[in-house]
C-alpha positions as CSV (number, residue, x, y, z in Angstrom):
1,M,57.1,38.6,-1.0
2,Q,56.6,34.8,-1.0
3,Q,53.3,33.7,-2.4
4,S,51.2,31.4,-0.3
5,D,50.8,27.7,-1.4
6,I,47.1,28.0,-2.0
7,S,47.4,31.2,-4.0
8,R,50.1,29.6,-6.2
9,R,47.9,26.6,-6.8
10,V,44.8,28.6,-7.6
11,R,46.7,30.8,-10.0
12,E,48.1,27.7,-11.7
13,H,44.8,25.7,-12.0
14,I,42.0,28.3,-12.1
15,A,41.8,28.5,-15.9
16,T,41.3,24.7,-16.2
17,L,38.5,24.4,-13.5
18,P,34.8,24.3,-14.3
19,L,32.9,27.5,-13.3
20,T,31.5,26.1,-10.0
21,M,34.9,24.7,-8.9
22,R,36.5,27.9,-9.9
23,R,34.2,29.8,-7.5
24,V,35.0,27.3,-4.7
25,A,38.7,27.6,-5.3
26,Q,38.6,31.4,-5.1
27,Y,36.5,31.1,-1.9
28,M,39.1,28.8,-0.4
29,E,41.9,31.2,-1.2
30,Q,40.1,34.2,0.2
31,N,38.5,32.7,3.3
32,R,41.2,30.4,4.7
33,V,40.1,30.4,8.3
34,E,36.6,29.5,7.4
35,V,37.8,26.6,5.3
36,V,39.9,25.3,8.2
37,A,37.0,25.6,10.6
38,R,34.2,24.1,8.5
39,S,33.3,20.7,7.2
40,A,32.9,20.0,3.5
41,A,29.1,19.9,4.0
42,E,29.1,23.4,5.7
43,L,31.3,24.8,3.0
44,G,29.1,23.4,0.3
45,A,26.0,24.9,1.9
46,T,27.7,28.3,2.1
47,L,28.7,28.1,-1.6
48,E,25.4,26.6,-2.7
49,T,27.1,23.5,-4.0
50,S,27.7,19.9,-2.9
51,D,30.3,18.7,-0.4
52,A,31.6,16.4,-3.1
53,T,32.4,19.5,-5.3
54,V,34.3,21.1,-2.4
55,V,36.4,17.9,-2.0
56,R,36.9,17.6,-5.8
57,T,38.1,21.3,-5.9
58,A,40.7,20.6,-3.2
59,K,42.0,17.6,-5.3
60,A,41.9,19.6,-8.5
61,L,44.3,22.1,-6.8
62,G,46.7,19.3,-6.2
63,Y,45.9,18.4,-2.6
64,A,45.2,14.8,-1.5
65,G,41.8,16.0,-0.3
66,L,40.1,18.6,1.9
67,A,41.9,17.4,5.0
68,D,45.2,17.9,3.3
69,L,44.2,21.4,2.2
70,K,43.2,22.2,5.8
71,R,46.5,21.0,7.1
72,C,48.4,23.3,4.7
73,L,46.2,26.3,5.4
74,T,46.6,25.7,9.2
75,R,50.4,25.8,8.9
76,E,50.3,29.0,6.8
77,L,47.9,30.7,9.3
78,S,49.9,29.6,12.3
79,N,53.3,30.7,10.9
80,G,52.4,34.4,10.5
81,T,53.9,36.8,13.1
82,P,51.8,39.8,14.4
83,V,53.7,42.1,12.1
84,D,53.0,39.8,9.1
85,N,49.3,39.7,10.0
86,F,49.2,43.5,10.4
87,Q,50.9,43.9,7.0
88,R,48.2,41.8,5.4
89,T,45.5,43.9,7.1
90,L,47.1,47.1,5.6
91,R,47.2,45.5,2.2
92,V,43.6,44.3,2.2
93,A,42.3,47.6,3.7
94,G,44.5,49.8,1.6
95,A,45.4,51.8,4.8
96,D,41.7,52.9,5.0
97,A,40.5,52.9,8.6
98,R,36.8,52.6,7.6
99,K,37.5,49.6,5.4
100,A,39.6,48.0,8.0
101,A,36.9,48.5,10.6
102,L,34.3,47.0,8.2
103,R,36.5,43.9,7.7
104,S,36.7,43.4,11.4
105,V,32.9,43.6,11.7
106,E,32.5,41.2,8.7
107,A,34.9,38.8,10.5
108,A,32.7,38.9,13.6
109,Q,29.6,38.3,11.4
110,T,31.3,35.3,9.7
111,A,32.2,33.9,13.1
112,T,28.6,34.3,14.3
113,V,27.4,32.4,11.2
114,A,29.9,29.6,11.8
115,L,28.8,29.3,15.4
116,C,25.2,29.0,14.4
117,Q,25.8,25.8,12.3
118,P,24.1,22.7,13.7
119,E,27.4,20.8,14.1
120,M,29.0,23.7,16.0
121,L,25.9,24.1,18.2
122,D,26.0,20.4,19.1
123,R,29.6,20.9,20.2
124,I,28.7,23.9,22.3
125,Q,25.9,22.0,23.9
126,R,28.3,19.2,24.8
127,V,30.7,21.7,26.4
128,I,27.9,23.3,28.4
129,D,26.8,19.9,29.7
130,L,30.4,19.0,30.6
131,L,31.1,22.3,32.5
132,H,27.7,22.3,34.2
133,C,28.5,18.9,35.8
134,A,31.9,20.1,37.1
135,R,32.6,21.0,40.7
136,G,34.5,24.0,39.5
137,I,35.5,25.5,36.1
138,V,39.2,26.2,35.4
139,L,39.7,28.8,32.7
140,F,43.1,29.0,31.1
141,G,44.3,31.9,29.0
142,I,47.5,33.9,28.7
143,G,48.3,37.1,26.8
144,P,45.1,38.5,25.2
145,T,43.1,35.4,26.0
146,A,43.7,36.0,29.7
147,H,41.3,39.0,29.5
148,L,38.7,36.8,27.9
149,A,39.1,34.2,30.6
150,G,38.8,37.0,33.2
151,Y,35.5,38.2,31.6
152,M,34.0,34.7,31.6
153,A,35.0,34.2,35.2
154,F,33.4,37.4,36.2
155,Q,30.1,36.5,34.6
156,L,30.1,32.9,35.9
157,R,30.8,33.9,39.4
158,R,27.9,36.3,39.2
159,L,25.8,33.2,38.4
160,G,27.1,31.3,41.3
161,R,29.7,29.1,39.6
162,S,33.0,28.2,41.2
163,V,35.7,29.5,38.8
164,L,39.5,29.6,38.8
165,V,41.4,31.6,36.3
166,V,44.8,30.3,35.4
167,D,46.6,33.1,33.5
168,A,50.2,32.9,35.0
169,T,53.2,32.4,32.7
170,G,56.5,30.6,33.3
171,R,56.9,28.9,36.7
172,G,54.0,30.9,38.1
173,I,51.7,28.3,36.4
174,A,52.8,25.7,38.9
175,D,51.4,27.7,41.9
176,A,48.1,28.4,40.0
177,M,47.6,24.7,39.2
178,L,47.8,23.7,42.9
179,E,44.2,25.0,43.2
180,V,43.0,22.6,40.6
181,G,41.6,19.3,41.9
182,P,39.1,16.4,41.5
183,G,35.7,17.3,40.1
184,D,37.0,20.3,38.1
185,A,36.7,20.8,34.4
186,V,39.3,22.7,32.4
187,L,38.5,25.1,29.5
188,L,41.6,26.1,27.6
189,M,42.0,28.9,25.0
190,S,45.0,28.2,22.9
191,Y,45.7,29.4,19.3
192,G,48.4,28.3,17.0
193,R,51.3,26.3,18.4
194,P,50.7,25.6,22.1
195,Y,52.9,27.3,24.7
196,P,54.7,25.3,27.4
197,E,52.1,26.6,29.9
198,V,49.3,25.1,27.9
199,L,51.0,21.7,27.7
200,T,51.7,21.8,31.5
201,V,48.0,22.5,32.2
202,V,46.9,19.7,29.9
203,E,49.3,17.2,31.3
204,D,48.3,18.0,34.9
205,A,44.6,17.8,34.0
206,L,45.2,14.4,32.4
207,M,47.0,13.1,35.5
208,Q,44.0,14.1,37.5
209,S,41.6,12.6,35.0
210,L,39.9,16.0,34.6
211,P,37.7,16.7,31.5
212,I,39.4,19.2,29.1
213,V,37.7,21.6,26.6
214,L,39.9,23.3,24.0
215,I,39.0,26.4,22.2
216,T,41.4,26.9,19.3
217,N,41.8,28.0,15.7
218,T,43.0,24.7,14.3
219,S,42.1,21.1,14.5
220,D,45.6,20.2,13.5
221,T,47.2,20.4,17.0
222,P,49.0,18.0,19.2
223,L,46.3,18.7,21.9
224,A,43.4,17.4,19.8
225,R,43.7,13.8,21.0
226,K,44.1,14.8,24.6
227,V,40.8,16.8,25.1
228,Q,37.2,15.7,25.5
229,E,35.8,18.5,23.4
230,M,37.3,20.9,21.0
231,I,35.7,24.0,19.4
232,V,37.6,25.4,16.4
233,L,37.1,29.1,15.8
234,S,38.4,31.6,13.3
235,R,40.4,34.6,14.7
236,G,39.7,37.5,12.5
237,G,39.7,37.4,8.7
238,A,41.9,35.1,6.7
239,H,44.1,37.9,5.5
240,G,44.4,40.1,8.6
241,M,45.2,40.5,12.3
242,A,44.1,37.9,14.8
243,L,40.9,39.2,16.4
244,G,39.0,37.9,19.4
245,A,35.4,38.3,18.2
246,S,34.7,34.6,17.6
247,S,36.2,33.6,21.0
248,F,34.1,36.3,22.8
249,I,30.9,35.2,21.1
250,C,31.6,31.6,21.9
251,L,32.3,32.3,25.5
252,E,29.1,34.4,25.7
253,A,27.2,31.4,24.3
254,L,28.7,29.1,27.0
255,I,27.9,31.6,29.8
256,V,24.2,32.0,28.7
257,G,23.9,28.2,28.3
258,L,25.3,27.6,31.8
259,S,22.9,30.2,33.2
260,V,19.8,28.3,32.0
261,C,21.2,25.0,33.2
262,A,20.7,26.2,36.8
263,P,17.8,28.6,36.6
264,E,16.9,28.8,40.3
265,E,20.5,29.4,41.3
266,T,20.8,32.1,38.6
267,R,17.6,33.8,39.7
268,T,18.7,33.7,43.3
269,R,22.1,35.2,42.5
270,L,20.8,37.9,40.3
271,S,18.1,38.9,42.8
272,R,20.8,39.3,45.5
273,L,22.8,41.4,43.1
274,E,19.8,43.7,42.6
275,Q,19.3,43.9,46.3
276,L,22.9,44.9,46.9
277,R,22.8,47.5,44.2
278,A,19.6,48.9,45.7
279,S,21.3,49.1,49.1
280,I,24.2,51.0,47.6
281,D,21.8,53.5,45.9
282,R,19.8,53.9,49.1
283,L,22.9,54.6,51.2
284,G,24.8,56.6,48.7
């Protein structure tokens, strides 16, 4: 089995690194998604060292810098097939269901910690402000992310927001996009290499001068320069299957944030919901 680039470099250089840089290098190898998603300062804080040490470690491993290391890690993480990812999960968990379950919980915990970082919270705040000002919110997701888009739409409609879910594939995306118009804001969930449907939605939104938010797992994407805001999230552990915990937690944060942006509307909608439920119980 072919060894990853960073594993090879760590193996070749680990013996020559000072103790602190050795610890940083091992973390980089074992927590690749976190390295891609976090800044040098955030990684330094996690490892109780300086951001300069993080950058020096990347260079000591033969990379031009941290940005170069992130690009290489992003390519590796994006190239894995579902079978490849599952095989990594089996190897790491030793075919032990309890251990595998624990790793998925740990991945969710890591995602939560990453979302609590000040830089990430600032991005989330900007996304909330952008979506709050929109006439309607367009949520795009296909495959597994379509279910996440559907969940967010359900919650936002309950709060009185106008929401359109775009989850069609192929030519069906054209009909769905006919409903998107001036005043809307688009929130895309796209991981790895963008599908043609993603590119179509982005190009149409740009033609209409609509603000675009991208939730993804890599900053090294052709979409990065085309969106107003981008939130980079991990998808499961660095050595296992892609999981949706980080995406779900992020969407929950956006939902709650939007609810407090319009407190009176939220209270009115939830009061009506309770009245309707009481009516059902009374007539049942």
